[in-house]
C-alpha positions as CSV (number, residue, x, y, z in Angstrom):
1,X,-68.7,-33.5,21.2
2,X,-72.5,-33.4,21.3
3,X,-72.5,-30.4,23.7
4,X,-69.7,-28.5,22.0
5,X,-69.9,-24.7,22.7
6,X,-67.8,-22.3,20.7
7,X,-67.6,-18.5,20.9
8,X,-66.7,-16.3,17.9
9,X,-65.6,-12.7,18.5
10,X,-65.5,-10.3,15.6
11,X,-65.3,-6.5,15.5
12,X,-65.4,-4.7,12.1
13,X,-67.7,-5.3,9.1
14,X,-65.3,-7.7,7.3
15,X,-64.8,-9.6,10.6
16,X,-68.6,-10.0,10.9
17,X,-68.7,-11.6,7.4
18,X,-65.7,-13.9,8.0
19,X,-67.1,-14.9,11.4
20,X,-70.5,-15.7,9.8
21,X,-68.8,-17.9,7.1
22,X,-66.8,-19.6,9.8
23,X,-70.1,-20.2,11.8
24,X,-71.8,-21.7,8.7
25,X,-68.9,-24.0,8.2
26,X,-68.8,-25.1,11.8
27,X,-72.5,-25.9,11.7
28,X,-72.0,-27.8,8.4
29,X,-69.3,-30.0,10.0
30,X,-70.9,-30.2,13.5
31,X,-74.7,-29.6,13.2
32,X,-75.2,-29.7,17.0
33,X,-72.6,-27.1,17.9
34,X,-73.7,-24.2,20.0
35,X,-72.3,-20.9,18.7
36,X,-72.3,-17.7,20.7
37,X,-70.5,-14.5,19.8
38,X,-69.9,-10.9,19.2
39,X,-70.7,-9.5,15.8
40,X,-73.4,-8.0,13.5
41,X,-76.1,-9.0,11.1
42,X,-74.1,-11.6,9.2
43,X,-73.2,-13.5,12.4
44,X,-76.8,-13.3,13.6
45,X,-78.1,-14.6,10.2
46,X,-75.6,-17.5,10.4
47,X,-77.2,-18.7,13.6
48,X,-74.8,-17.2,16.2
49,X,-76.3,-16.2,19.5
50,X,-75.0,-12.7,20.0
51,X,-73.9,-11.4,23.4
52,X,-76.2,-8.6,24.4
53,X,-75.4,-5.2,26.0
54,X,-72.4,-4.3,23.9
55,X,-71.6,-0.9,22.4
56,X,-70.8,-0.5,18.7
57,X,-67.2,0.8,18.2
58,X,-66.4,2.9,15.1
59,X,-62.9,4.3,15.3
60,X,-59.7,4.5,13.3
61,X,-56.4,5.5,15.0
62,X,-56.4,7.2,18.4
63,X,-59.8,6.8,20.1
64,X,-61.6,9.7,21.8
65,X,-62.9,9.6,25.4
66,X,-66.3,8.2,24.3
67,X,-64.8,5.3,22.4
68,X,-62.5,4.5,25.2
69,X,-65.4,4.4,27.6
70,X,-67.4,2.2,25.3
71,X,-64.4,-0.1,24.8
72,X,-64.0,-0.4,28.6
73,X,-67.7,-1.1,29.0
74,X,-67.5,-3.9,26.4
75,X,-64.5,-5.3,28.0
76,X,-66.2,-5.5,31.4
77,X,-69.3,-7.1,29.9
78,X,-67.3,-9.8,28.1
79,X,-65.1,-10.4,31.1
80,X,-68.2,-11.3,33.0
81,X,-69.3,-13.5,30.1
82,X,-66.0,-15.4,30.0
83,X,-66.1,-15.9,33.8
84,X,-69.6,-17.5,33.9
85,X,-69.7,-19.4,30.5
86,X,-68.4,-22.9,29.9
87,X,-66.9,-22.8,26.4
88,X,-64.9,-25.3,24.5
89,X,-63.1,-22.6,22.6
90,X,-63.1,-18.9,21.8
91,X,-62.3,-17.9,18.2
92,X,-61.1,-14.2,17.8
93,X,-61.5,-12.9,14.3
94,X,-59.2,-10.0,13.2
95,X,-59.6,-6.7,15.1
96,X,-56.4,-7.1,17.2
97,X,-56.6,-3.8,19.1
98,X,-59.6,-5.1,21.0
99,X,-59.4,-8.9,20.4
100,X,-55.9,-9.4,21.8
101,X,-56.9,-7.8,25.0
102,X,-60.0,-10.0,25.2
103,X,-57.9,-13.1,24.3
104,X,-55.8,-12.5,27.4
105,X,-59.0,-12.4,29.5
106,X,-60.4,-15.5,27.9
107,X,-57.2,-17.4,28.5
108,X,-57.1,-16.2,32.1
109,X,-60.5,-17.9,32.7
110,X,-59.3,-21.1,31.2
111,X,-60.8,-21.0,27.7
112,X,-59.0,-22.4,24.6
113,X,-58.1,-19.3,22.5
114,X,-57.9,-19.6,18.7
115,X,-57.2,-16.6,16.5
116,X,-58.5,-16.5,12.9
117,X,-57.2,-13.8,10.5
118,X,-54.0,-12.9,12.3
119,X,-52.8,-9.5,13.6
120,X,-50.5,-7.9,11.1
121,X,-47.3,-8.3,13.1
122,X,-45.4,-8.4,9.9
123,X,-46.4,-4.7,9.3
124,X,-46.2,-3.4,12.9
125,X,-46.7,-4.6,16.4
126,X,-43.9,-7.2,16.5
127,X,-44.1,-6.9,20.3
128,X,-47.5,-8.6,20.2
129,X,-45.9,-11.9,19.4
130,X,-45.1,-12.4,23.1
131,X,-48.7,-12.0,24.1
132,X,-49.8,-14.3,21.3
133,X,-47.4,-17.0,22.4
134,X,-48.7,-16.8,26.0
135,X,-52.5,-16.9,25.3
136,X,-53.2,-18.2,21.8
137,X,-53.5,-21.9,21.3
138,X,-53.4,-21.7,17.5
139,X,-53.2,-19.0,14.8
140,X,-55.3,-19.6,11.6
141,X,-53.8,-17.3,8.9
142,X,-55.2,-16.3,5.5
143,X,-52.1,-14.7,3.8
144,X,-49.4,-17.0,2.4
145,X,-46.4,-15.3,4.0
146,X,-47.9,-15.3,7.5
147,X,-47.5,-19.0,8.3
148,X,-43.7,-18.9,8.4
149,X,-43.6,-15.8,10.6
150,X,-45.7,-17.4,13.3
151,X,-44.0,-20.8,13.1
152,X,-40.6,-19.1,13.4
153,X,-41.9,-17.6,16.6
154,X,-42.9,-21.0,17.8
155,X,-46.7,-20.2,17.6
156,X,-48.8,-23.1,16.3
157,X,-50.2,-21.9,13.0
158,X,-52.3,-23.1,10.1
159,X,-52.6,-21.4,6.7
160,X,-56.1,-22.0,5.2
161,X,-56.2,-19.6,2.3
162,X,-58.2,-16.5,1.9
163,X,-61.9,-16.6,2.5
164,X,-62.5,-14.1,-0.2
165,X,-61.8,-16.9,-2.7
166,X,-65.1,-18.4,-1.7
167,X,-67.1,-15.2,-2.3
168,X,-65.6,-13.5,-5.3
169,X,-66.7,-14.9,-8.7
170,X,-64.0,-15.5,-11.2
171,X,-65.9,-13.8,-14.0
172,X,-68.4,-10.9,-14.2
173,X,-70.7,-9.5,-16.8
174,X,-69.9,-5.8,-16.5
175,X,-72.7,-4.7,-18.9
176,X,-75.3,-6.8,-17.2
177,X,-74.2,-5.5,-13.8
178,X,-74.4,-1.9,-14.9
179,X,-78.0,-2.6,-16.0
180,X,-78.8,-4.2,-12.6
181,X,-77.3,-1.3,-10.6
182,X,-79.0,1.3,-12.7
183,X,-75.8,2.6,-14.2
184,X,-75.1,3.9,-17.7
185,X,-74.2,1.0,-20.0
186,X,-71.8,3.3,-21.9
187,X,-69.3,5.8,-20.6
188,X,-66.7,5.8,-17.8
189,X,-67.9,4.3,-14.5
190,X,-65.7,5.3,-11.5
191,X,-66.2,3.0,-8.5
192,X,-65.7,4.7,-5.1
193,X,-65.3,2.5,-2.0
194,X,-64.5,4.9,0.9
195,X,-64.5,2.4,3.8
196,X,-66.8,1.0,6.4
197,X,-66.5,3.5,9.3
198,X,-68.0,6.9,9.8
199,X,-64.6,8.4,10.2
200,X,-63.5,7.0,6.9
201,X,-66.5,8.4,5.1
202,X,-65.8,11.8,6.6
203,X,-62.1,11.8,5.8
204,X,-62.0,10.0,2.4
205,X,-65.3,10.4,0.5
206,X,-65.2,14.2,0.0
207,X,-61.7,14.0,-1.5
208,X,-62.6,11.0,-3.7
209,X,-65.6,12.8,-5.1
210,X,-63.6,16.0,-5.6
211,X,-61.1,13.8,-7.6
212,X,-64.0,12.4,-9.6
213,X,-65.0,15.9,-10.5
214,X,-61.5,16.6,-11.8
215,X,-61.5,13.3,-13.8
216,X,-64.8,14.3,-15.3
217,X,-63.2,17.3,-16.9
218,X,-61.3,14.9,-19.2
219,X,-64.1,12.3,-19.3
220,X,-67.5,14.2,-19.4
221,X,-69.5,11.0,-19.5
222,X,-68.1,9.9,-16.1
223,X,-70.6,8.4,-13.7
224,X,-69.7,7.7,-10.0
225,X,-71.0,4.6,-8.2
226,X,-70.4,4.5,-4.5
227,X,-70.2,1.1,-2.7
228,X,-71.8,1.7,0.6
229,X,-70.7,-0.8,3.3
230,X,-73.4,-2.3,5.5
231,X,-72.0,-0.5,8.6
232,X,-72.3,2.9,6.8
233,X,-75.5,4.9,7.3
234,X,-77.0,6.4,4.2
235,X,-77.1,9.9,5.7
236,X,-73.3,9.8,6.1
237,X,-72.9,9.3,2.4
238,X,-75.7,11.7,1.4
239,X,-74.3,14.5,3.4
240,X,-71.2,14.4,1.2
241,X,-73.0,13.8,-2.1
242,X,-75.3,16.8,-1.5
243,X,-72.3,19.1,-1.6
244,X,-71.2,17.8,-5.1
245,X,-72.5,18.2,-8.6
246,X,-71.6,14.8,-9.9
247,X,-73.8,12.1,-11.4
248,X,-73.7,9.6,-8.5
249,X,-75.4,6.3,-7.8
250,X,-75.1,4.8,-4.3
251,X,-75.3,1.0,-4.1
252,X,-75.6,-0.5,-0.6
253,X,-74.1,-3.9,0.4
254,X,-72.9,-5.0,-3.1
255,X,-69.2,-4.1,-3.2
256,X,-68.2,-6.9,-5.6
257,X,-70.9,-5.8,-8.1
258,X,-69.8,-2.2,-7.8
259,X,-66.1,-3.2,-8.4
260,X,-67.0,-5.4,-11.4
261,X,-69.2,-2.8,-13.1
262,X,-66.6,0.0,-12.8
263,X,-63.7,0.8,-15.2
264,X,-61.6,2.2,-12.4
265,X,-61.8,2.2,-8.6
266,X,-60.8,4.6,-5.8
267,X,-60.5,2.3,-2.8
268,X,-59.8,2.8,0.9
269,X,-56.9,0.7,2.1
270,X,-58.1,-2.6,3.6
271,X,-59.6,-5.9,2.6
272,X,-61.5,-4.2,-0.2
273,X,-58.3,-3.9,-2.2
274,X,-57.9,-7.6,-2.2
275,X,-61.5,-8.1,-3.2
276,X,-61.0,-5.6,-6.0
277,X,-57.9,-7.5,-7.1
278,X,-59.9,-10.7,-7.3
279,X,-62.5,-8.9,-9.4
280,X,-59.7,-7.6,-11.6
281,X,-60.6,-3.9,-11.8
282,X,-57.7,-1.5,-11.8
283,X,-57.6,0.7,-8.8
284,X,-55.9,3.5,-6.8
285,X,-55.5,2.9,-3.1
286,X,-56.1,5.9,-0.8
287,X,-56.1,6.5,3.0
288,X,-55.8,9.2,5.6
289,X,-55.8,9.2,9.4
290,X,-55.1,11.8,12.0
291,X,-51.6,13.2,12.1
292,X,-50.9,11.7,15.5
293,X,-52.0,8.2,14.3
294,X,-50.0,8.6,11.1
295,X,-46.8,9.6,13.0
296,X,-47.2,6.6,15.3
297,X,-47.8,4.3,12.4
298,X,-44.7,5.6,10.6
299,X,-42.6,4.7,13.6
300,X,-43.9,1.2,13.8
301,X,-44.3,0.3,10.1
302,X,-41.9,-2.3,9.0
303,X,-43.1,-3.0,5.4
304,X,-42.6,-1.1,2.2
305,X,-46.2,-1.2,1.1
306,X,-49.4,-0.6,3.1
307,X,-52.0,-2.1,0.7
308,X,-52.8,-5.8,1.1
309,X,-52.9,-6.2,-2.7
310,X,-49.3,-4.9,-3.0
311,X,-48.1,-7.0,0.0
312,X,-49.5,-10.2,-1.5
313,X,-48.1,-9.4,-4.9
314,X,-44.7,-8.6,-3.4
315,X,-44.4,-5.4,-5.3
316,X,-46.2,-2.1,-6.0
317,X,-48.9,-3.2,-8.4
318,X,-51.4,-0.5,-7.3
319,X,-50.6,3.2,-6.5
320,X,-50.8,4.0,-2.8
321,X,-51.8,7.6,-1.9
322,X,-51.5,8.0,1.8
323,X,-51.9,10.9,4.2
324,X,-50.6,14.2,2.6
325,X,-50.4,12.5,-0.8
326,X,-54.1,11.6,-0.6
327,X,-55.4,14.8,-2.3
328,X,-58.0,15.3,-5.0
329,X,-55.3,16.6,-7.3
330,X,-53.0,13.5,-6.9
331,X,-55.9,11.0,-7.0
332,X,-57.2,12.5,-10.2
333,X,-53.7,12.6,-11.7
334,X,-53.1,8.9,-11.0
335,X,-56.5,8.0,-12.4
336,X,-56.0,10.0,-15.6
337,X,-52.5,8.3,-16.1
338,X,-54.3,5.0,-16.1
339,X,-57.3,5.9,-18.1
340,X,-55.2,7.7,-20.8
341,X,-52.6,5.0,-21.1
342,X,-54.1,1.7,-22.1
343,X,-50.9,-0.2,-21.8
344,X,-50.5,0.9,-18.2
345,X,-54.1,0.0,-17.5
346,X,-53.8,-3.4,-19.0
347,X,-50.6,-4.1,-17.2
348,X,-52.3,-3.4,-13.9
349,X,-55.2,-5.6,-14.8
350,X,-52.8,-8.5,-15.8
351,X,-50.9,-8.1,-12.5
352,X,-54.1,-8.2,-10.5
353,X,-55.0,-11.4,-12.3
354,X,-52.0,-13.1,-10.6
355,X,-53.2,-12.3,-7.0
356,X,-55.8,-15.1,-6.9
357,X,-53.2,-17.8,-7.3
358,X,-51.2,-16.4,-4.4
359,X,-54.1,-16.6,-1.9
360,X,-54.5,-20.4,-1.8
361,X,-57.6,-22.2,-3.0
362,X,-61.3,-21.9,-2.2
363,X,-62.6,-23.5,1.0
364,X,-60.8,-21.3,3.6
365,X,-63.8,-21.1,5.9
366,X,-64.3,-24.9,5.9
367,X,-60.6,-25.5,6.5
368,X,-60.6,-23.0,9.3
369,X,-63.6,-24.7,10.9
370,X,-61.8,-28.0,10.8
371,X,-58.9,-26.5,12.6
372,X,-61.2,-24.9,15.2
373,X,-63.0,-28.2,15.9
374,X,-59.7,-30.1,16.2
375,X,-58.5,-27.6,18.8
376,X,-61.7,-27.5,20.7
377,X,-61.8,-31.3,21.2
378,X,-58.1,-31.6,22.0
């Protein structure tokens, strides 16, 4: 295995982080492994040799013509890469809309295909299971209920636990974090995490800040702290902030600290809700997409809840305000219900405390790396 060569393909910000942690684990277990891949700053910092000449994609829902063109250009570049490279395995991380298409191409050129952080076929896209059975050698899943779904479909599958367990501390010093982040030590801190894409910032952040203004009418000492994802440009956030009259602090690249310093969170649906659950801060989940995307999703959705935190809990622990319900009026109303009812607030905090135990045990990236190496030498 001295000459082992593995490719890791990620897409979004969270995938870049998970791919980087997988890369570190692979190098720890097999120091001489050559890692190439598709990703961002975290993958590069982990020692992954990134494929050059790819366009950045930033889209939710139905892509426009420019995004379609960029996606096709990326597909063409990677197709040439798969054709000419000798790889012992290709690991696709999350991002199924692009990665399943690429997985089919990689398999066509004879590469072993492994999928880490599985497509959410339990929510929608059950038809994808047929493609997965044809091209994926092994699924590596991070949610406890996924393993039986894939095994029932005769897809080799390994549950490794959730990688967030390696990153999120079990305890936080909220007062100390407020000082570090330049936030008021006293008063209500409202954490706002509007997502990692430009489209999400445009769609969600103005409504979240308008809701914050309404909450401030009842809590005049309210201070907002915005967790800015590494894929979000400062000017995107500043354009929205400039239109508001709220006390706001923007903190780049430190979502866990923002979550732990806050009393309550407004969070875009996604992995951030699980991260917030592990931190233990009560939250309200919110999301909006285009009407067409929403209508398509409604036709395909097969689960009662959208938020990962509620899916893992198996019940509605956190309020979900989606689409037409995601208004400043309803966001602020849900927030005030929690803030003015300590029993309700504490019940949510207690329920969030049970999420960690459901996600497995720390060491997911290392266990995933072990599975990858086993498959690549088989």
